[in-house]
N, C-alpha and C positions, 0 to 999 in steps of 0.2 A: 624960513622955508618950511613948508608943511611936510611932515614925514608920512609916507604911505606905508602901511603895514599890511602884508599879506598873511592871512591866517591859514596855516597849513592844515591839510586834512588830518583827521585822527590817525595816529600812527601806532604800530606795534613793532617791537624789537627795534625801535629807534628810526624806522624808515617807512613801512608800508602798512596798509590796512590789514586786519586779521583775516578777512575773507580771501580765500585762495581757491584756485580752480580744482583743488583736490577734494573740496568739500562736496557731499552728495548733491546739495542744491545747485551747485554751479553747473552740473551737467544735464540738468532736466529743465523744470519750469522756470528756474531762476537764472537761465542763461542771459537774459536781458539785464538782470541785476548785476551780473559779473561785468558786462560791458559798461554799465553805468558807473560802477565803482572804479573801473580802470580809467574811464574818461574823466571822472571827477578828480582822481588822483593826479592826472596829468595837468588838469586845469588849475588845481589849487596848490601845486608845488611852489616852493619858495624860489623866485627867480634868481636869488643870490646863491641858492644851493639846489640847483636842478638835480633831478634823478641822474645817477651816473649811468653811462652807456651799458655796462654789463647787466645791471639790474633791469634796465628798460628792455634789453634784448630778452632777458629771462622771462619778463612778463609777457612779451609778445609771443614767445614760445609757448607759454602756458595758455595764452589765448588761443593759439592755433590748435593746441592739444584738446582744449575744451570744445572748440568748433568741430573738430573731427569726431570727437566722441558723440556729440549731439547728432551729427550726420549718420554715424554708425548705428546709434540707437533707433533713429528714424527708419533706416533701411531694414533693421532687424524686425521692427514692428510691422513694416509693410509685408515682410516675408511671412511672419506669423499670421497676419491678417489674411494673406492669400491662401495659406493652408487651412485656416479655420473657416474661411468662406467657401472652401471647396466642399460643400455639403448639399444635402437635399437633392434638388433637381439636377444640379451640375454633376454630381457623382452618379446619379441614376443613369446618365448617358453612358456610363462605363459598362453597364450590364450588357453582356454579349460580346464585349471586346476583350482583348488580351492585354494584361499589364505585365511589365517587366519588374522583377523584384528579387531581393536576396532571400535566403531562407529555404524552406522546403518547397518543392514543386511536385505536381502530380503527373505521374506517367500512366497514360491511358492505354498503352500498347503500341502507340505510333511513335516514330522517332521524335525526339524532343530537342528544340533548339536551346542551346546554352550559351549565353554571352560570357566571355571570359576576360579577365584582366590579369596580364602577366607583368611582373616587376621588370623594369627596364634593365636592371643589373643581372637578371637571371639568364643563364645560357641554355636552360631547358626548363620545362614545366609539365606537370601532369594534372589532368582533370580528375579529381577524386570524387567518387560517388558513394554515399552511405544510405542505407535503408532507414526506415522509421525507427529501428532499434539501435541505430548508431553504428551498425556493422558495415565496414567497407566492403562493397560488392563489386566494384569495378574501378579501374584506373586506366586512363587513356593518355598516352604521350601527346603533347601539344606542339604545334609549330610555334616557335617564339613570336612569329608575326600574326598568329591567329587572334581573331576577335570574337569568333563564334564557332561552335562545333555542334554536330548532331549526336545525340545519345539515345539508344545504344547504336553502336556501329555494326556493320555487317559481320557479326561473329557467328551467326547461326543460332545464337541463344537469345531468347527474348526474356527479359526480367519480368517478374510478376507485376501486375498492375498495383499501383499504390503510390505513397508519398516517398520522395527521395530528397536528400540534400546534396548540394554540389559546392565544391571549393577548388581553388587552384593551389597546388603545392609548387613552390618555386625552388630551383636548384642553381647553384653556382659551384663549379668544380666538384660536382657530385655531392655537394653538401647542401642540405635543406636550408633555405634562408627565409622560411616562413610561408604563410598562405596569403592569398589575395582573393578578392570577391569573384564569385561566379553567380550570374543572375539567370533566372528562368522566366519563360513566358507562360502565363496561365490565364484561363478563361474566367471572367467575373460572372458569378451566378447570382450574387445577392450583395446589397449594400446595407450595412447596419449603421445608423446615425447615432453617435455618442455625444456627450456634452463637451468632451475635450478633443477627441479625435475619432473620426468615423472609421469603421472597419469594412474590409471587403471579404466576402466568402467566395473562395475560388473553387474551381472544379476539384472534386475529391474532398470537399469540406475543409480545405486549408483556409485559415483565418489570418489575415494580415492587416496592419494599420494602413490607412491611406498615405500617411507620411513615408511609408516604406516603398512606395512606387516610384520608379525612376522614369518610366515612359509608358505610353499607351498606344496600342495599334489595333487595326481591324483584325478580327479573328482570321487566322490562316486556315485554308481548307487543304 
């Protein structure tokens, strides 16, 4: 009777090929190579000594992890592409519109809309305003449900025209539990195209990167 011999695939540590999903090539252009290796391993295993179930499950889990990593990389690349492609004629459409952003905002003498973000665990919060020198010039108690507020409020005192920064200080049981973002709306006067990221020049000469913009709207009158 003729004996049929199956030649097993090359093995490492007595069982499996040395190529693993943790290697850099497995998550990029060599994803197909990883699939080929896994398929070849299953096809060429010794029928008398098949791969044990725990090892097979572990390889499938590794396969799933690699697949998810590739999908994540593709998604991140598409996001970066969207940001980098937001240049030239596309951004020029922003001139004359208002953008919402963190950082310094320009106060022209008219009440300014400030979008606020209050921590869910806070039982109270203040909008804190600093001038260009970093000096706190105003503090406004916020309704915990507030999403936006006008500054300055009707106090009879108008702050000097200029750049100001805004933040939200959160409190719980009268103890500060940190700050959260406050965003301002400012008019776009100029677009500067760069090799890595374009910048917007806002009213008052404030310069911000395009990537710092969270929304765009028509100029408010």
